[in-house]
VOPAGU-2260 file (C-alpha; in pm, 1 decimal, decimal comma):
REM VOPAGU-2260
SITE   aa  ch    i         X         Y         Z
SITE  UNK   A    0   -1222,4   -2931,4     300,1
SITE  UNK   A    1   -1006,0   -2674,5     466,9
SITE  UNK   A    2    -634,5   -2724,1     410,5
SITE  UNK   A    3    -326,4   -2538,7     519,6
SITE  UNK   A    4    -166,7   -2397,0     204,3
SITE  UNK   A    5     110,6   -2213,2     379,5
SITE  UNK   A    6     383,0   -2449,6     265,4
SITE  UNK   A    7     321,9   -2394,7    -103,4
SITE  UNK   A    8     615,9   -2219,6    -267,2
SITE  UNK   A    9     516,5   -2162,4    -630,5
SITE  UNK   A   10     228,3   -2032,8    -834,9
SITE  UNK   A   11     200,3   -2371,5   -1006,4
SITE  UNK   A   12     178,7   -2541,8    -669,0
SITE  UNK   A   13     -99,3   -2310,4    -560,4
SITE  UNK   A   14    -304,0   -2375,6    -870,2
SITE  UNK   A   15    -256,7   -2751,2    -830,5
SITE  UNK   A   16    -365,0   -2733,2    -467,2
SITE  UNK   A   17    -671,5   -2528,9    -550,8
SITE  UNK   A   18    -778,6   -2792,7    -798,9
SITE  UNK   A   19    -774,4   -3052,7    -521,7
SITE  UNK   A   20   -1069,0   -2876,3    -366,3
SITE  UNK   A   21   -1285,7   -2933,5    -671,8
SITE  UNK   A   22   -1416,2   -3290,3    -684,3
SITE  UNK   A   23   -1403,0   -3460,1   -1025,7
SITE  UNK   A   24   -1735,3   -3428,8   -1196,4
SITE  UNK   A   25   -1857,0   -3164,0    -952,9
SITE  UNK   A   26   -1962,7   -2818,7   -1063,1
SITE  UNK   A   27   -1752,4   -2512,0   -1013,7
SITE  UNK   A   28   -1697,8   -2397,1    -657,7
SITE  UNK   A   29   -1701,8   -2021,8    -597,0
SITE  UNK   A   30   -1559,3   -1826,7    -305,1
SITE  UNK   A   31   -1556,7   -1455,2    -222,4
SITE  UNK   A   32   -1199,2   -1324,7    -239,3
SITE  UNK   A   33   -1030,2    -997,6    -148,9
SITE  UNK   A   34    -678,1    -862,8    -130,9
SITE  UNK   A   35    -412,9    -612,1    -230,1
SITE  UNK   A   36    -291,1    -618,2    -590,6
SITE  UNK   A   37      87,3    -663,5    -611,4
SITE  UNK   A   38     139,9    -715,1    -984,3
SITE  UNK   A   39     -61,9    -709,3   -1305,7
SITE  UNK   A   40      53,0    -933,1   -1594,6
SITE  UNK   A   41    -165,5    -876,0   -1904,7
SITE  UNK   A   42      69,3   -1088,5   -2115,9
SITE  UNK   A   43     -20,8   -1390,0   -1898,6
SITE  UNK   A   44    -380,3   -1290,5   -1826,2
SITE  UNK   A   45    -320,3   -1290,3   -1452,0
SITE  UNK   A   46    -262,3   -1066,9   -1152,6
SITE  UNK   A   47     -76,1   -1133,5    -828,8
SITE  UNK   A   48    -260,6   -1052,5    -509,8
SITE  UNK   A   49    -187,6   -1060,4    -137,6
SITE  UNK   A   50    -508,4   -1239,7     -50,3
SITE  UNK   A   51    -703,3   -1229,7     269,0
SITE  UNK   A   52    -807,4   -1557,2     427,4
SITE  UNK   A   53   -1105,5   -1742,6     283,3
SITE  UNK   A   54   -1242,4   -1912,5     597,2
SITE  UNK   A   55   -1278,5   -2286,8     561,0
SITE  UNK   A   56   -1090,6   -2293,5     231,8
SITE  UNK   A   57    -747,3   -2129,7     236,3
SITE  UNK   A   58    -517,3   -1918,3     448,9
SITE  UNK   A   59    -416,3   -1565,4     360,0
SITE  UNK   A   60    -125,0   -1569,8     116,0
SITE  UNK   A   61      35,9   -1419,9    -192,5
SITE  UNK   A   62     -69,4   -1591,0    -513,1
SITE  UNK   A   63    -110,4   -1532,1    -888,0
SITE  UNK   A   64    -467,6   -1553,8   -1016,5
SITE  UNK   A   65    -552,8   -1605,9   -1385,0
SITE  UNK   A   66    -849,7   -1435,1   -1549,1
SITE  UNK   A   67   -1058,2   -1546,1   -1845,2
SITE  UNK   A   68   -1034,7   -1227,1   -2051,0
SITE  UNK   A   69    -777,6    -943,8   -2080,7
SITE  UNK   A   70   -1050,2    -689,2   -2011,5
SITE  UNK   A   71   -1078,5    -828,7   -1658,2
SITE  UNK   A   72    -739,8    -668,6   -1582,5
SITE  UNK   A   73    -822,2    -327,7   -1725,7
SITE  UNK   A   74    -773,0     -52,5   -1471,6
SITE  UNK   A   75    -596,7    -275,4   -1217,1
SITE  UNK   A   76    -273,9    -141,1   -1067,2
SITE  UNK   A   77     -44,2    -249,3    -784,8
SITE  UNK   A   78    -164,7    -104,8    -456,4
SITE  UNK   A   79    -537,1    -140,1    -527,1
SITE  UNK   A   80    -761,9    -329,2    -287,3
SITE  UNK   A   81    -995,6    -556,2    -483,3
SITE  UNK   A   82   -1287,0    -789,0    -425,7
SITE  UNK   A   83   -1345,7   -1078,2    -663,2
SITE  UNK   A   84   -1497,0   -1422,2    -703,9
SITE  UNK   A   85   -1253,7   -1715,8    -696,3
SITE  UNK   A   86   -1380,6   -1995,1    -921,6
SITE  UNK   A   87   -1239,1   -2346,5    -873,1
SITE  UNK   A   88   -1328,6   -2633,7   -1105,3
SITE  UNK   A   89   -1185,8   -2983,4   -1149,6
SITE  UNK   A   90    -944,8   -2854,9   -1415,2
SITE  UNK   A   91    -883,6   -2487,2   -1348,2
SITE  UNK   A   92    -913,9   -2194,7   -1111,8
SITE  UNK   A   93    -950,1   -1826,7   -1194,0
SITE  UNK   A   94   -1080,8   -1492,8   -1071,2
SITE  UNK   A   95   -1385,1   -1316,1   -1207,4
SITE  UNK   A   96   -1609,3   -1020,9   -1116,6
SITE  UNK   A   97   -1304,1    -819,1   -1009,6
SITE  UNK   A   98   -1404,9    -495,5    -840,4
SITE  UNK   A   99   -1172,8    -222,1    -717,2
SITE  UNK   A  100   -1264,6    -135,3    -361,1
SITE  UNK   A  101   -1324,4     234,3    -302,5
SITE  UNK   A  102   -1196,6     356,5      30,9
SITE  UNK   A  103   -1475,1     473,1     261,4
SITE  UNK   A  104   -1368,0     694,6     548,9
SITE  UNK   A  105   -1509,9     598,8     887,4
SITE  UNK   A  106   -1422,0     943,5    1019,0
SITE  UNK   A  107   -1593,2    1000,1    1353,9
SITE  UNK   A  108   -1655,7    1364,5    1265,7
SITE  UNK   A  109   -1934,0    1368,1    1002,8
SITE  UNK   A  110   -1891,3    1740,1     932,9
SITE  UNK   A  111   -1517,9    1700,4     890,6
SITE  UNK   A  112   -1570,7    1402,3     663,9
SITE  UNK   A  113   -1813,7    1606,1     454,5
SITE  UNK   A  114   -1563,5    1890,2     415,5
SITE  UNK   A  115   -1293,7    1643,2     319,4
SITE  UNK   A  116   -1520,9    1482,5      61,5
SITE  UNK   A  117   -1580,9    1821,3     -96,7
SITE  UNK   A  118   -1206,0    1882,8    -109,1
SITE  UNK   A  119   -1142,3    1541,4    -264,1
SITE  UNK   A  120   -1407,2    1602,0    -528,6
SITE  UNK   A  121   -1245,6    1932,1    -615,8
SITE  UNK   A  122    -907,6    1764,5    -638,3
SITE  UNK   A  123   -1045,7    1484,8    -855,3
SITE  UNK   A  124   -1161,1    1743,9   -1109,9
SITE  UNK   A  125    -803,1    1865,4   -1135,0
SITE  UNK   A  126    -627,1    1528,0   -1167,6
SITE  UNK   A  127    -497,7    1636,5   -1505,7
SITE  UNK   A  128    -285,9    1909,6   -1347,2
SITE  UNK   A  129      90,6    1872,4   -1353,8
SITE  UNK   A  130     104,4    1875,2    -972,0
SITE  UNK   A  131     -69,0    1539,8    -926,7
SITE  UNK   A  132     134,5    1235,4   -1026,0
SITE  UNK   A  133       7,2     933,7   -1213,8
SITE  UNK   A  134     145,5     584,9   -1159,5
SITE  UNK   A  135     471,0     545,6   -1352,3
SITE  UNK   A  136     559,7     914,7   -1348,7
SITE  UNK   A  137     888,6    1034,6   -1205,5
SITE  UNK   A  138     855,6    1198,2    -863,8
SITE  UNK   A  139    1007,4    1547,5    -868,2
SITE  UNK   A  140    1272,6    1628,8    -613,0
SITE  UNK   A  141    1180,0    1803,2    -288,4
SITE  UNK   A  142    1357,1    1909,5      29,3
SITE  UNK   A  143    1219,9    1896,6     385,4
SITE  UNK   A  144    1364,7    1874,7     738,5
SITE  UNK   A  145    1378,0    1558,4     948,5
SITE  UNK   A  146    1339,1    1483,7    1319,8
SITE  UNK   A  147    1709,0    1553,6    1374,7
SITE  UNK   A  148    1672,7    1897,7    1218,3
SITE  UNK   A  149    1869,8    1779,6     916,0
SITE  UNK   A  150    1774,9    1856,3     555,1
SITE  UNK   A  151    1638,9    1563,2     356,3
SITE  UNK   A  152    1624,7    1566,2     -23,6
SITE  UNK   A  153    1433,9    1293,4    -204,3
SITE  UNK   A  154    1705,4    1253,7    -468,5
SITE  UNK   A  155    1958,1    1150,4    -202,0
SITE  UNK   A  156    1778,3     814,5    -192,6
SITE  UNK   A  157    1827,4     744,0    -563,4
SITE  UNK   A  158    1882,2     371,6    -617,1
SITE  UNK   A  159    1668,1     279,9    -316,1
SITE  UNK   A  160    1298,3     205,1    -275,1
SITE  UNK   A  161    1114,4     475,5     -81,3
SITE  UNK   A  162     784,8     427,9     103,7
SITE  UNK   A  163     613,7     744,1     221,3
SITE  UNK   A  164     302,8     829,2     418,4
SITE  UNK   A  165     136,5    1136,9     567,8
SITE  UNK   A  166      27,4    1178,0     931,4
SITE  UNK   A  167      22,2    1425,1    1217,7
SITE  UNK   A  168     151,8    1340,5    1562,6
SITE  UNK   A  169    -154,0    1461,3    1757,6
SITE  UNK   A  170    -397,0    1242,2    1561,1
SITE  UNK   A  171    -632,8    1082,4    1818,5
SITE  UNK   A  172    -772,7     804,2    1599,9
SITE  UNK   A  173    -609,5     459,6    1630,6
SITE  UNK   A  174    -724,5     344,7    1286,5
SITE  UNK   A  175    -587,4     645,8    1099,3
SITE  UNK   A  176    -241,6     795,3    1157,5
SITE  UNK   A  177    -156,2     533,7    1418,2
SITE  UNK   A  178    -230,5     252,7    1176,0
SITE  UNK   A  179     -22,1     408,5     898,8
SITE  UNK   A  180     271,2     451,0    1137,1
SITE  UNK   A  181     222,5      98,3    1268,4
SITE  UNK   A  182     248,2     -29,2     910,4
SITE  UNK   A  183     587,4     138,0     878,7
SITE  UNK   A  184     694,3       3,9    1217,1
SITE  UNK   A  185     617,7    -346,9    1095,8
SITE  UNK   A  186     808,9    -288,9     773,1
SITE  UNK   A  187    1109,8    -165,8     969,7
SITE  UNK   A  188    1110,5    -502,1    1150,6
SITE  UNK   A  189    1040,8    -713,6     843,9
SITE  UNK   A  190    1311,6    -551,6     631,8
SITE  UNK   A  191    1558,7    -481,4     910,7
SITE  UNK   A  192    1852,4    -610,3     703,0
SITE  UNK   A  193    1756,8    -395,4     404,6
SITE  UNK   A  194    1665,2     -72,6     581,9
SITE  UNK   A  195    1888,1     213,0     475,4
SITE  UNK   A  196    2070,2       6,2     215,9
SITE  UNK   A  197    1768,2     -77,3      -2,5
SITE  UNK   A  198    1463,0      73,1     167,7
SITE  UNK   A  199    1386,8     416,8     310,4
SITE  UNK   A  200    1073,0     514,8     503,3
SITE  UNK   A  201     950,8     874,5     499,9
SITE  UNK   A  202     670,0     999,3     724,9
SITE  UNK   A  203     557,7    1350,4     629,4
SITE  UNK   A  204     359,3    1560,0     875,6
SITE  UNK   A  205      42,7    1738,2     768,9
SITE  UNK   A  206      71,2    1968,7    1071,1
SITE  UNK   A  207     401,8    2153,0    1024,6
SITE  UNK   A  208     306,4    2428,3    1270,7
SITE  UNK   A  209     300,2    2187,9    1564,9
SITE  UNK   A  210     514,5    1906,3    1428,9
SITE  UNK   A  211     855,2    2066,7    1445,4
SITE  UNK   A  212    1169,0    1845,1    1466,4
SITE  UNK   A  213    1146,6    1800,4    1845,8
SITE  UNK   A  214     786,0    1679,6    1825,4
SITE  UNK   A  215     874,8    1448,3    1538,6
SITE  UNK   A  216    1172,2    1310,7    1732,4
SITE  UNK   A  217     942,1    1223,1    2021,4
SITE  UNK   A  218     695,6    1060,3    1783,1
SITE  UNK   A  219     976,9     864,9    1615,1
SITE  UNK   A  220    1078,3     736,8    1957,9
SITE  UNK   A  221     735,6     580,9    2005,2
SITE  UNK   A  222     801,9     362,6    1700,4
SITE  UNK   A  223    1168,9     300,9    1782,7
SITE  UNK   A  224    1249,7     440,9    1441,1
SITE  UNK   A  225    1603,8     415,1    1308,4
SITE  UNK   A  226    1683,7     777,2    1232,8
SITE  UNK   A  227    1906,2     688,2     937,6
SITE  UNK   A  228    1642,1     490,9     746,1
SITE  UNK   A  229    1305,5     614,2     877,9
SITE  UNK   A  230    1284,0     990,4     854,7
SITE  UNK   A  231     999,4    1205,1     989,2
SITE  UNK   A  232     971,3    1519,2     780,9
SITE  UNK   A  233     842,5    1871,7     832,5
SITE  UNK   A  234     890,9    2207,3     664,3
SITE  UNK   A  235     714,4    2529,2     566,3
SITE  UNK   A  236     341,2    2480,6     512,4
SITE  UNK   A  237     359,4    2563,5     138,1
SITE  UNK   A  238     628,1    2297,4      90,7
SITE  UNK   A  239     423,2    2038,0     278,6
SITE  UNK   A  240     119,0    2123,6      68,0
SITE  UNK   A  241     320,8    2092,8    -252,5
SITE  UNK   A  242     465,1    1752,6    -159,8
SITE  UNK   A  243     134,2    1610,0     -34,2
SITE  UNK   A  244     -42,3    1742,3    -343,0
SITE  UNK   A  245     182,8    1532,0    -563,8
SITE  UNK   A  246       6,6    1224,7    -426,3
SITE  UNK   A  247    -352,5    1356,3    -402,3
SITE  UNK   A  248    -332,4    1400,2     -24,5
SITE  UNK   A  249    -585,9    1654,5      99,0
SITE  UNK   A  250    -622,6    1791,4     450,8
SITE  UNK   A  251    -830,9    2042,1     641,4
SITE  UNK   A  252    -751,0    2203,9     977,5
SITE  UNK   A  253   -1052,8    2280,4    1194,8
SITE  UNK   A  254   -1034,7    2372,5    1563,8
SITE  UNK   A  255    -703,0    2196,4    1611,6
SITE  UNK   A  256    -805,3    1872,1    1444,0
SITE  UNK   A  257    -686,1    1779,6    1098,0
SITE  UNK   A  258    -918,5    1587,6     870,2
SITE  UNK   A  259    -714,8    1430,8     591,8
SITE  UNK   A  260    -710,8    1159,3     332,0
SITE  UNK   A  261    -493,4     853,6     390,6
SITE  UNK   A  262    -223,6     771,7     136,9
SITE  UNK   A  263      78,0     542,1     138,5
SITE  UNK   A  264     317,2     591,3    -151,1
SITE  UNK   A  265     584,3     362,1    -296,0
SITE  UNK   A  266     861,8     500,0    -516,6
SITE  UNK   A  267    1098,6     265,7    -700,3
SITE  UNK   A  268    1477,5     281,9    -729,6
SITE  UNK   A  269    1452,4     498,6   -1038,6
SITE  UNK   A  270    1239,1     755,3    -858,1
SITE  UNK   A  271     915,2     660,1   -1034,2
SITE  UNK   A  272     579,8     633,2    -858,1
SITE  UNK   A  273     489,8     263,4    -831,0
SITE  UNK   A  274     180,6     274,4    -610,5
SITE  UNK   A  275     -38,4     521,5    -425,5
SITE  UNK   A  276    -249,9     326,5    -177,3
SITE  UNK   A  277    -554,4     510,7     -49,1
SITE  UNK   A  278    -713,1     429,1     283,3
SITE  UNK   A  279    -626,7     191,7     566,3
SITE  UNK   A  280    -795,3    -135,6     472,6
SITE  UNK   A  281    -476,1    -319,5     378,6
SITE  UNK   A  282    -266,2    -490,9     644,7
SITE  UNK   A  283      96,3    -420,7     731,2
SITE  UNK   A  284     184,0    -760,4     582,8
SITE  UNK   A  285      10,8    -681,8     255,0
SITE  UNK   A  286     194,1    -350,1     232,7
SITE  UNK   A  287     518,0    -533,3     302,2
SITE  UNK   A  288     443,5    -781,6      23,6
SITE  UNK   A  289     403,3    -492,9    -220,7
SITE  UNK   A  290     725,0    -328,6    -104,3
SITE  UNK   A  291     906,0    -661,5    -134,9
SITE  UNK   A  292     786,7    -695,9    -494,2
SITE  UNK   A  293     939,7    -357,2    -575,0
SITE  UNK   A  294    1259,7    -432,9    -382,7
SITE  UNK   A  295    1308,4    -756,8    -573,9
SITE  UNK   A  296    1260,2    -613,0    -919,7
SITE  UNK   A  297    1558,0    -660,5   -1148,3
SITE  UNK   A  298    1773,9    -347,2   -1196,5
SITE  UNK   A  299    1656,4    -143,6   -1491,4
SITE  UNK   A  300    1304,6    -287,7   -1486,8
SITE  UNK   A  301    1055,9     -36,8   -1620,4
SITE  UNK   A  302     798,4     125,1   -1396,8
SITE  UNK   A  303     516,2     -82,2   -1549,4
SITE  UNK   A  304     675,2    -419,1   -1476,5
SITE  UNK   A  305     660,9    -595,4   -1140,7
SITE  UNK   A  306     867,8    -868,6    -981,5
SITE  UNK   A  307     725,3   -1218,6    -943,5
SITE  UNK   A  308     652,5   -1333,2    -588,5
SITE  UNK   A  309     646,8   -1686,2    -458,8
SITE  UNK   A  310     362,6   -1784,7    -228,5
SITE  UNK   A  311     412,3   -1708,3     137,3
SITE  UNK   A  312     196,1   -1707,2     447,9
SITE  UNK   A  313       7,6   -1397,0     551,9
SITE  UNK   A  314    -134,1   -1358,0     899,1
SITE  UNK   A  315    -353,2   -1047,3     918,5
SITE  UNK   A  316    -453,8    -957,0    1271,0
SITE  UNK   A  317    -779,4    -797,1    1383,9
SITE  UNK   A  318    -842,7    -445,8    1250,8
SITE  UNK   A  319    -541,6    -470,8    1024,8
SITE  UNK   A  320    -297,3    -379,8    1304,2
SITE  UNK   A  321     -17,0    -626,9    1348,0
SITE  UNK   A  322     190,5    -654,1    1660,8
């Protein structure tokens, strides 16, 4: 029953192919699905998702999925990881039982994880504060210093899509800061012709005391970062705290180790917050699919609208790290 769907190039083609798997007269087939939400279209009762592979049924790919009721899309936003049931009948296919996946930290320091959880709970109680941005809000300007000891102001990238994440260079865990930086390294390769012109990557340190420009320059060298389009930023601790707080990033320094939440942020050409991805469960390819959707939006598109994507192959590698 397994088929290679990688050559499909349209949402209509995907739906038609899915129907081939349901034998005429047979009951509905159900499959567990999961992926990263790229677009939500209430007017069409569907959402677009960068799906993970369903073994024995379909490869990982980007595809639109219809739902039976508008309420099934309530609360969904681009950048969310979701689990759902894919239902395929002889005449239709759709998603149901959609559940937003909550990020669970696999921090190897239980005490540190506990402290971070307390901090996150405190922050959650204050989500209504002006300092924490909601999706669709304009990101206020800020100024930090990059790995070349040059000032960087967010507004200088007006008209470009900006992806931003938060790490520290001494992080010892391969599935935390390393993975977030690896995601950006993969995007630099994928969008090599659009870097600088259309897309800017910003990596902000959460350890400004140790991560001065020289340390950031060395770290940038590990990823072969283009200094003009991938900037590694530091600055006074209060400024770092203010910028990270805009995106609900929390951190705690204890005996030289920083316990922090994981966030990857996407800002559109107008300077509005499009997505704030929490955790590290999405792949570099899925993140790239979301960035591509924002890059391909028509000029002047509002912050709540998303560009359509045609189906394309996804090839997630083990542990979400792509090489």
